[in-house]
N, CA, C and O atoms as a Tinker XYZ file with bonds, in Angstrom:
   376  protein
     1  N     38.115000  -51.281000   29.515000    73     2
     2  CA    38.588000  -50.981000   28.098000    64     1     3
     3  C     37.364000  -50.179000   27.506000    63     2     4     5
     4  O     36.200000  -50.451000   27.802000    81     3
     5  N     37.722000  -49.189000   26.661000    73     3     6
     6  CA    36.824000  -48.120000   26.220000    64     5     7
     7  C     36.130000  -48.931000   25.073000    63     6     8     9
     8  O     34.979000  -48.629000   24.761000    81     7
     9  N     36.773000  -49.930000   24.444000    73     7    10
    10  CA    36.153000  -50.426000   23.257000    64     9    11
    11  C     35.019000  -51.165000   23.469000    63    10    12    13
    12  O     34.121000  -51.193000   22.628000    81    11
    13  N     34.947000  -51.941000   24.799000    73    11    14
    14  CA    33.968000  -52.618000   25.220000    64    13    15
    15  C     32.718000  -51.675000   25.658000    63    14    16    17
    16  O     31.586000  -52.144000   25.543000    81    15
    17  N     32.861000  -50.605000   26.063000    73    15    18
    18  CA    31.999000  -49.760000   26.535000    64    17    19
    19  C     31.254000  -49.086000   25.201000    63    18    20    21
    20  O     30.067000  -48.761000   25.224000    81    19
    21  N     32.088000  -48.925000   24.072000    73    19    22
    22  CA    31.660000  -48.339000   23.038000    64    21    23
    23  C     30.714000  -49.405000   22.274000    63    22    24    25
    24  O     29.694000  -49.067000   21.673000    81    23
    25  N     31.189000  -50.757000   22.373000    73    23    26
    26  CA    30.434000  -51.621000   21.614000    64    25    27
    27  C     29.041000  -51.929000   22.484000    63    26    28    29
    28  O     27.987000  -52.129000   21.880000    81    27
    29  N     29.105000  -51.955000   23.942000    73    27    30
    30  CA    27.720000  -52.103000   24.493000    64    29    31
    31  C     26.998000  -50.734000   24.289000    63    30    32    33
    32  O     25.785000  -50.897000   24.423000    81    31
    33  N     27.230000  -49.827000   24.093000    73    31    34
    34  CA    26.717000  -48.543000   23.776000    64    33    35
    35  C     26.014000  -48.804000   22.555000    63    34    36    37
    36  O     24.795000  -48.637000   22.524000    81    35
    37  N     26.721000  -49.241000   21.425000    73    35    38
    38  CA    26.363000  -49.333000   20.179000    64    37    39
    39  C     25.136000  -50.486000   19.871000    63    38    40    41
    40  O     24.293000  -50.355000   18.984000    81    39
    41  N     25.228000  -51.588000   20.763000    73    39    42
    42  CA    24.363000  -52.485000   20.740000    64    41    43
    43  C     23.123000  -52.008000   21.495000    63    42    44    45
    44  O     22.016000  -52.181000   20.987000    81    43
    45  N     23.266000  -51.366000   22.781000    73    43    46
    46  CA    21.989000  -50.676000   23.194000    64    45    47
    47  C     21.445000  -49.612000   22.444000    63    46    48    49
    48  O     20.219000  -49.523000   22.377000    81    47
    49  N     22.121000  -48.841000   21.905000    73    47    50
    50  CA    21.467000  -47.691000   20.766000    64    49    51
    51  C     20.705000  -48.393000   19.613000    63    50    52    53
    52  O     19.724000  -47.844000   19.112000    81    51
    53  N     21.219000  -49.802000   19.118000    73    51    54
    54  CA    20.610000  -50.488000   18.039000    64    53    55
    55  C     19.221000  -51.064000   18.701000    63    54    56    57
    56  O     18.152000  -51.003000   18.093000    81    55
    57  N     19.332000  -51.540000   19.804000    73    55    58
    58  CA    18.100000  -52.102000   20.344000    64    57    59
    59  C     17.088000  -51.106000   20.742000    63    58    60    61
    60  O     15.918000  -51.479000   20.833000    81    59
    61  N     17.383000  -49.962000   20.975000    73    59    62
    62  CA    16.537000  -48.824000   21.179000    64    61    63
    63  C     16.011000  -48.392000   19.818000    63    62    64    65
    64  O     14.838000  -48.112000   19.573000    81    63
    65  N     16.939000  -48.377000   19.042000    73    63    66
    66  CA    16.201000  -47.698000   17.572000    64    65    67
    67  C     15.393000  -48.869000   17.020000    63    66    68    69
    68  O     14.541000  -48.513000   16.206000    81    67
    69  N     15.449000  -50.129000   17.255000    73    67    70
    70  CA    14.426000  -50.959000   16.745000    64    69    71
    71  C     13.273000  -50.936000   17.732000    63    70    72    73
    72  O     12.207000  -51.398000   17.325000    81    71
    73  N     13.325000  -50.509000   18.856000    73    71    74
    74  CA    11.960000  -50.655000   19.848000    64    73    75
    75  C     11.483000  -49.320000   19.668000    63    74    76    77
    76  O     10.290000  -49.190000   19.945000    81    75
    77  N     12.165000  -48.137000   19.225000    73    75    78
    78  CA    11.660000  -46.919000   19.412000    64    77    79
    79  C     10.355000  -46.651000   18.386000    63    78    80    81
    80  O      9.462000  -45.886000   18.750000    81    79
    81  N     10.309000  -47.207000   17.312000    73    79    82
    82  CA     9.147000  -47.086000   16.400000    64    81    83
    83  C      8.028000  -47.812000   16.905000    63    82    84    85
    84  O      6.921000  -47.273000   16.896000    81    83
    85  N      8.194000  -49.076000   17.387000    73    83    86
    86  CA     7.168000  -49.886000   17.791000    64    85    87
    87  C      6.498000  -49.266000   19.022000    63    86    88    89
    88  O      5.280000  -49.294000   19.197000    81    87
    89  N      7.501000  -48.623000   19.982000    73    87    90
    90  CA     6.667000  -48.153000   21.367000    64    89    91
    91  C      5.947000  -46.945000   21.052000    63    90    92    93
    92  O      4.926000  -46.626000   21.660000    81    91
    93  N      6.588000  -46.075000   19.860000    73    91    94
    94  CA     5.939000  -44.856000   19.446000    64    93    95
    95  C      4.696000  -45.093000   18.743000    63    94    96    97
    96  O      3.840000  -44.216000   18.630000    81    95
    97  N      4.581000  -46.243000   18.275000    73    95    98
    98  CA     3.323000  -46.793000   17.594000    64    97    99
    99  C      2.102000  -47.124000   18.898000    63    98   100   101
   100  O      0.919000  -46.800000   19.006000    81    99
   101  N      2.812000  -47.727000   19.567000    73    99   102
   102  CA     1.861000  -48.377000   20.911000    64   101   103
   103  C      1.255000  -47.030000   21.657000    63   102   104   105
   104  O      0.078000  -46.855000   21.971000    81   103
   105  N      2.396000  -46.095000   21.864000    73   103   106
   106  CA     1.822000  -44.830000   22.499000    64   105   107
   107  C      0.920000  -44.155000   21.843000    63   106   108   109
   108  O     -0.001000  -43.553000   22.395000    81   107
   109  N      1.118000  -44.203000   20.587000    73   107   110
   110  CA     0.095000  -43.301000   19.635000    64   109   111
   111  C     -1.328000  -44.029000   19.714000    63   110   112   113
   112  O     -2.372000  -43.377000   19.702000    81   111
   113  N     -1.300000  -45.415000   19.796000    73   111   114
   114  CA    -2.357000  -46.273000   19.999000    64   113   115
   115  C     -3.313000  -45.945000   21.221000    63   114   116   117
   116  O     -4.544000  -45.960000   21.205000    81   115
   117  N     -2.398000  -45.617000   22.379000    73   115   118
   118  CA    -3.190000  -45.283000   23.775000    64   117   119
   119  C     -3.813000  -43.935000   23.883000    63   118   120   121
   120  O     -4.614000  -43.614000   24.761000    81   119
   121  N     -3.361000  -43.136000   22.878000    73   119   122
   122  CA    -3.890000  -41.623000   22.894000    64   121   123
   123  C     -5.376000  -41.519000   22.417000    63   122   124   125
   124  O     -5.767000  -42.372000   21.620000    81   123
   125  N     -6.135000  -40.656000   22.789000    73   123   126
   126  CA    -7.565000  -40.270000   22.545000    64   125   127
   127  C     -7.300000  -39.769000   21.074000    63   126   128   129
   128  O     -6.409000  -38.991000   20.735000    81   127
   129  N     -8.233000  -40.357000   20.275000    73   127   130
   130  CA    -8.424000  -39.979000   18.889000    64   129   131
   131  C     -8.456000  -38.605000   18.707000    63   130   132   133
   132  O     -7.681000  -38.113000   17.887000    81   131
   133  N     -9.289000  -37.839000   19.389000    73   131   134
   134  CA    -9.626000  -36.311000   18.862000    64   133   135
   135  C     -8.531000  -35.516000   19.476000    63   134   136   137
   136  O     -8.460000  -34.357000   19.069000    81   135
   137  N     -7.605000  -35.911000   20.425000    73   135   138
   138  CA    -6.334000  -35.091000   20.734000    64   137   139
   139  C     -4.984000  -35.824000   20.101000    63   138   140   141
   140  O     -3.872000  -35.511000   20.527000    81   139
   141  N     -5.136000  -36.731000   19.150000    73   139   142
   142  CA    -4.051000  -37.438000   18.727000    64   141   143
   143  C     -2.978000  -36.626000   18.181000    63   142   144   145
   144  O     -1.810000  -36.832000   18.511000    81   143
   145  N     -3.309000  -35.722000   17.368000    73   143   146
   146  CA    -2.371000  -34.777000   16.568000    64   145   147
   147  C     -1.568000  -33.676000   17.758000    63   146   148   149
   148  O     -0.455000  -33.206000   17.523000    81   147
   149  N     -2.235000  -33.417000   18.864000    73   147   150
   150  CA    -1.741000  -32.650000   19.866000    64   149   151
   151  C     -0.924000  -33.414000   20.824000    63   150   152   153
   152  O      0.157000  -32.940000   21.175000    81   151
   153  N     -1.316000  -34.521000   21.272000    73   151   154
   154  CA    -0.382000  -35.300000   22.128000    64   153   155
   155  C      0.736000  -36.005000   21.328000    63   154   156   157
   156  O      1.746000  -36.328000   21.952000    81   155
   157  N      0.654000  -36.277000   19.995000    73   155   158
   158  CA     1.802000  -36.753000   19.305000    64   157   159
   159  C      2.782000  -35.732000   19.174000    63   158   160   161
   160  O      3.971000  -35.973000   19.381000    81   159
   161  N      2.272000  -34.357000   18.772000    73   159   162
   162  CA     3.174000  -33.367000   18.916000    64   161   163
   163  C      4.103000  -33.242000   19.813000    63   162   164   165
   164  O      5.322000  -33.256000   19.642000    81   163
   165  N      3.355000  -33.088000   21.023000    73   163   166
   166  CA     3.994000  -32.888000   22.422000    64   165   167
   167  C      5.168000  -33.942000   22.564000    63   166   168   169
   168  O      6.330000  -33.742000   22.914000    81   167
   169  N      4.456000  -35.281000   22.143000    73   167   170
   170  CA     5.500000  -36.381000   22.503000    64   169   171
   171  C      6.773000  -36.345000   21.634000    63   170   172   173
   172  O      7.855000  -36.767000   22.041000    81   171
   173  N      6.576000  -35.814000   20.411000    73   171   174
   174  CA     7.623000  -35.610000   19.174000    64   173   175
   175  C      8.461000  -34.519000   19.826000    63   174   176   177
   176  O      9.675000  -34.707000   19.905000    81   175
   177  N      7.897000  -33.327000   20.328000    73   175   178
   178  CA     8.761000  -32.178000   20.680000    64   177   179
   179  C      9.754000  -32.691000   21.875000    63   178   180   181
   180  O     10.947000  -32.389000   21.892000    81   179
   181  N      9.235000  -33.361000   22.699000    73   179   182
   182  CA    10.197000  -33.845000   24.079000    64   181   183
   183  C     11.215000  -34.683000   23.467000    63   182   184   185
   184  O     12.379000  -34.588000   23.857000    81   183
   185  N     10.859000  -35.569000   22.460000    73   183   186
   186  CA    11.967000  -36.655000   21.957000    64   185   187
   187  C     12.827000  -35.668000   21.319000    63   186   188   189
   188  O     14.009000  -35.883000   21.586000    81   187
   189  N     12.633000  -34.650000   20.559000    73   187   190
   190  CA    13.509000  -33.756000   19.889000    64   189   191
   191  C     14.302000  -33.007000   20.941000    63   190   192   193
   192  O     15.528000  -32.938000   20.848000    81   191
   193  N     13.737000  -32.529000   21.788000    73   191   194
   194  CA    14.446000  -31.638000   22.781000    64   193   195
   195  C     15.464000  -32.549000   23.746000    63   194   196   197
   196  O     16.525000  -32.175000   24.246000    81   195
   197  N     14.976000  -33.544000   23.829000    73   195   198
   198  CA    16.113000  -34.673000   24.568000    64   197   199
   199  C     17.371000  -34.603000   23.854000    63   198   200   201
   200  O     18.399000  -34.447000   24.513000    81   199
   201  N     17.434000  -34.713000   22.398000    73   199   202
   202  CA    18.589000  -34.810000   21.606000    64   201   203
   203  C     19.349000  -33.572000   21.620000    63   202   204   205
   204  O     20.555000  -33.669000   21.392000    81   203
   205  N     18.786000  -32.265000   21.881000    73   203   206
   206  CA    19.445000  -31.147000   21.677000    64   205   207
   207  C     20.145000  -30.821000   23.302000    63   206   208   209
   208  O     21.280000  -30.362000   23.426000    81   207
   209  N     19.334000  -31.116000   24.358000    73   207   210
   210  CA    19.763000  -30.950000   25.538000    64   209   211
   211  C     20.760000  -31.874000   26.088000    63   210   212   213
   212  O     21.553000  -31.465000   26.936000    81   211
   213  N     20.790000  -33.312000   25.597000    73   211   214
   214  CA    21.849000  -34.272000   25.891000    64   213   215
   215  C     23.236000  -33.682000   25.277000    63   214   216   217
   216  O     24.243000  -33.987000   25.915000    81   215
   217  N     23.404000  -32.921000   24.183000    73   215   218
   218  CA    24.510000  -32.547000   23.719000    64   217   219
   219  C     25.216000  -31.465000   24.462000    63   218   220   221
   220  O     26.442000  -31.367000   24.529000    81   219
   221  N     24.269000  -30.578000   25.073000    73   219   222
   222  CA    24.686000  -29.667000   26.047000    64   221   223
   223  C     25.321000  -30.030000   27.201000    63   222   224   225
   224  O     26.149000  -29.337000   27.792000    81   223
   225  N     24.860000  -31.326000   27.587000    73   223   226
   226  CA    25.208000  -31.951000   28.973000    64   225   227
   227  C     26.343000  -32.762000   28.862000    63   226   228   229
   228  O     27.137000  -32.866000   29.797000    81   227
   229  N     26.518000  -33.478000   27.550000    73   227   230
   230  CA    27.462000  -34.470000   27.402000    64   229   231
   231  C     28.934000  -33.695000   27.232000    63   230   232   233
   232  O     30.006000  -34.043000   27.726000    81   231
   233  N     28.739000  -32.873000   26.629000    73   231   234
   234  CA    30.344000  -32.015000   26.154000    64   233   235
   235  C     30.975000  -31.731000   27.674000    63   234   236   237
   236  O     32.044000  -32.263000   27.971000    81   235
   237  N     30.354000  -30.970000   28.516000    73   235   238
   238  CA    30.985000  -30.560000   29.671000    64   237   239
   239  C     31.290000  -31.756000   30.608000    63   238   240   241
   240  O     32.302000  -31.789000   31.308000    81   239
   241  N     30.288000  -32.811000   30.580000    73   239   242
   242  CA    30.674000  -33.882000   31.396000    64   241   243
   243  C     31.940000  -34.713000   30.968000    63   242   244   245
   244  O     32.692000  -35.273000   31.765000    81   243
   245  N     32.074000  -34.717000   29.561000    73   243   246
   246  CA    33.266000  -35.382000   28.921000    64   245   247
   247  C     34.386000  -34.820000   29.310000    63   246   248   249
   248  O     35.386000  -35.469000   29.616000    81   247
   249  N     34.287000  -33.260000   29.335000    73   247   250
   250  CA    35.477000  -32.360000   29.573000    64   249   251
   251  C     36.035000  -32.546000   31.110000    63   250   252   253
   252  O     37.218000  -32.578000   31.449000    81   251
   253  N     34.912000  -32.655000   31.925000    73   251   254
   254  CA    35.357000  -32.759000   33.357000    64   253   255
   255  C     35.787000  -34.104000   33.807000    63   254   256   257
   256  O     36.668000  -34.141000   34.666000    81   255
   257  N     35.273000  -35.267000   33.334000    73   255   258
   258  CA    35.417000  -36.741000   33.793000    64   257   259
   259  C     35.939000  -37.560000   32.917000    63   258   260   261
   260  O     36.102000  -38.749000   33.192000    81   259
   261  N     36.287000  -37.019000   31.694000    73   259   262
   262  CA    36.760000  -37.999000   30.449000    64   261   263
   263  C     35.754000  -38.548000   29.627000    63   262   264   265
   264  O     34.588000  -38.651000   30.009000    81   263
   265  N     36.173000  -38.924000   28.449000    73   263   266
   266  CA    35.057000  -39.495000   27.690000    64   265   267
   267  C     34.399000  -40.773000   27.840000    63   266   268   269
   268  O     33.456000  -41.070000   27.106000    81   267
   269  N     34.863000  -41.614000   28.809000    73   267   270
   270  CA    34.411000  -42.659000   29.052000    64   269   271
   271  C     33.007000  -42.677000   30.008000    63   270   272   273
   272  O     32.147000  -43.557000   29.964000    81   271
   273  N     32.998000  -41.507000   30.863000    73   271   274
   274  CA    31.810000  -41.364000   31.644000    64   273   275
   275  C     30.447000  -41.007000   30.808000    63   274   276   277
   276  O     29.389000  -41.523000   31.169000    81   275
   277  N     30.483000  -40.173000   29.756000    73   275   278
   278  CA    29.179000  -40.218000   29.038000    64   277   279
   279  C     28.852000  -41.372000   28.429000    63   278   280   281
   280  O     27.650000  -41.587000   28.272000    81   279
   281  N     29.786000  -42.324000   27.973000    73   279   282
   282  CA    29.401000  -43.446000   27.443000    64   281   283
   283  C     28.621000  -44.336000   28.470000    63   282   284   285
   284  O     27.491000  -44.783000   28.271000    81   283
   285  N     29.379000  -44.533000   29.600000    73   283   286
   286  CA    28.851000  -45.311000   30.606000    64   285   287
   287  C     27.278000  -44.957000   31.343000    63   286   288   289
   288  O     26.419000  -45.700000   31.818000    81   287
   289  N     27.359000  -43.604000   31.200000    73   287   290
   290  CA    25.988000  -42.890000   31.742000    64   289   291
   291  C     25.073000  -42.969000   30.804000    63   290   292   293
   292  O     23.915000  -43.067000   31.209000    81   291
   293  N     25.289000  -42.954000   29.417000    73   291   294
   294  CA    24.247000  -43.138000   28.334000    64   293   295
   295  C     24.028000  -44.600000   28.239000    63   294   296   297
   296  O     22.893000  -44.980000   27.953000    81   295
   297  N     24.866000  -45.377000   28.421000    73   295   298
   298  CA    24.506000  -46.923000   28.325000    64   297   299
   299  C     23.439000  -47.309000   29.474000    63   298   300   301
   300  O     22.422000  -47.969000   29.261000    81   299
   301  N     23.855000  -46.764000   30.793000    73   299   302
   302  CA    23.204000  -47.209000   31.844000    64   301   303
   303  C     21.537000  -46.571000   31.642000    63   302   304   305
   304  O     20.613000  -47.324000   31.950000    81   303
   305  N     21.260000  -45.332000   31.179000    73   303   306
   306  CA    20.182000  -44.802000   30.919000    64   305   307
   307  C     19.639000  -45.290000   29.840000    63   306   308   309
   308  O     18.416000  -45.155000   29.801000    81   307
   309  N     20.176000  -45.868000   28.854000    73   307   310
   310  CA    19.496000  -46.537000   27.691000    64   309   311
   311  C     18.844000  -47.787000   28.148000    63   310   312   313
   312  O     17.679000  -48.055000   27.854000    81   311
   313  N     19.703000  -48.650000   28.963000    73   311   314
   314  CA    19.286000  -49.886000   29.667000    64   313   315
   315  C     18.106000  -49.757000   30.399000    63   314   316   317
   316  O     17.133000  -50.484000   30.199000    81   315
   317  N     18.143000  -48.775000   31.325000    73   315   318
   318  CA    16.960000  -48.361000   32.264000    64   317   319
   319  C     15.506000  -48.311000   31.461000    63   318   320   321
   320  O     14.477000  -48.897000   31.798000    81   319
   321  N     15.685000  -47.524000   30.402000    73   319   322
   322  CA    14.920000  -46.990000   29.642000    64   321   323
   323  C     14.199000  -48.129000   28.620000    63   322   324   325
   324  O     13.033000  -48.075000   28.228000    81   323
   325  N     15.082000  -49.061000   28.325000    73   323   326
   326  CA    14.796000  -50.043000   27.591000    64   325   327
   327  C     13.783000  -50.931000   28.238000    63   326   328   329
   328  O     12.771000  -51.320000   27.656000    81   327
   329  N     14.143000  -51.274000   29.639000    73   327   330
   330  CA    13.399000  -52.089000   30.482000    64   329   331
   331  C     12.106000  -51.557000   30.968000    63   330   332   333
   332  O     11.075000  -52.227000   31.033000    81   331
   333  N     12.237000  -50.145000   31.352000    73   331   334
   334  CA    10.912000  -49.544000   31.903000    64   333   335
   335  C      9.977000  -49.491000   30.507000    63   334   336   337
   336  O      8.767000  -49.593000   30.707000    81   335
   337  N     10.382000  -49.352000   29.224000    73   335   338
   338  CA     9.596000  -49.360000   28.199000    64   337   339
   339  C      8.922000  -50.694000   27.930000    63   338   340   341
   340  O      7.725000  -50.821000   27.675000    81   339
   341  N      9.922000  -51.796000   28.024000    73   339   342
   342  CA     9.489000  -53.111000   27.966000    64   341   343
   343  C      8.343000  -53.451000   28.703000    63   342   344   345
   344  O      7.361000  -54.072000   28.297000    81   343
   345  N      8.578000  -52.936000   29.958000    73   343   346
   346  CA     7.457000  -53.272000   31.038000    64   345   347
   347  C      6.211000  -52.599000   30.601000    63   346   348   349
   348  O      5.164000  -53.242000   30.540000    81   347
   349  N      6.266000  -51.274000   30.276000    73   347   350
   350  CA     5.198000  -50.559000   29.986000    64   349   351
   351  C      4.476000  -50.987000   28.559000    63   350   352   353
   352  O      3.327000  -50.688000   28.232000    81   351
   353  N      5.324000  -51.674000   27.872000    73   351   354
   354  CA     4.668000  -52.295000   26.524000    64   353   355
   355  C      3.810000  -53.544000   26.934000    63   354   356   357
   356  O      2.738000  -53.811000   26.390000    81   355
   357  N      4.413000  -54.337000   28.013000    73   355   358
   358  CA     3.746000  -55.481000   28.196000    64   357   359
   359  C      2.472000  -55.434000   29.021000    63   358   360   361
   360  O      1.670000  -56.361000   29.123000    81   359
   361  N      2.383000  -54.255000   29.590000    73   359   362
   362  CA     1.251000  -53.677000   30.564000    64   361   363
   363  C      0.088000  -53.360000   29.544000    63   362   364   365
   364  O     -1.050000  -53.737000   29.827000    81   363
   365  N      0.327000  -52.695000   28.390000    73   363   366
   366  CA    -0.510000  -52.229000   27.490000    64   365   367
   367  C     -0.938000  -53.387000   26.747000    63   366   368   369
   368  O     -2.109000  -53.418000   26.370000    81   367
   369  N     -0.138000  -54.377000   26.473000    73   367   370
   370  CA    -0.711000  -55.689000   25.682000    64   369   371
   371  C     -1.633000  -56.406000   26.521000    63   370   372   373
   372  O     -2.674000  -56.853000   26.041000    81   371
   373  N     -1.297000  -56.572000   27.906000    73   371   374
   374  CA    -1.943000  -57.189000   28.666000    64   373   375
   375  C     -3.311000  -56.750000   29.271000    63   374   376
   376  O     -3.899000  -57.485000   30.064000    81   375
């Protein structure tokens, strides 16, 4: 049922929104102080680029495979990135 996919996507997005500032701060903390502005700018540029590119990819995917495919694909990607980020964060902490 598409409603459960939507609910799962919503909660994964919410979890990602909560973790993103914390992980961004941790990433900034690992950057060299003298290159902080440059590295942070590149990091933010790629984050903004991913938002624009994802819209270009999601539309044709939804037209070809139906609206459920982008939700499932995005949910799976967010889950993978959340676990990878969590592991990366614990390695920085430890």
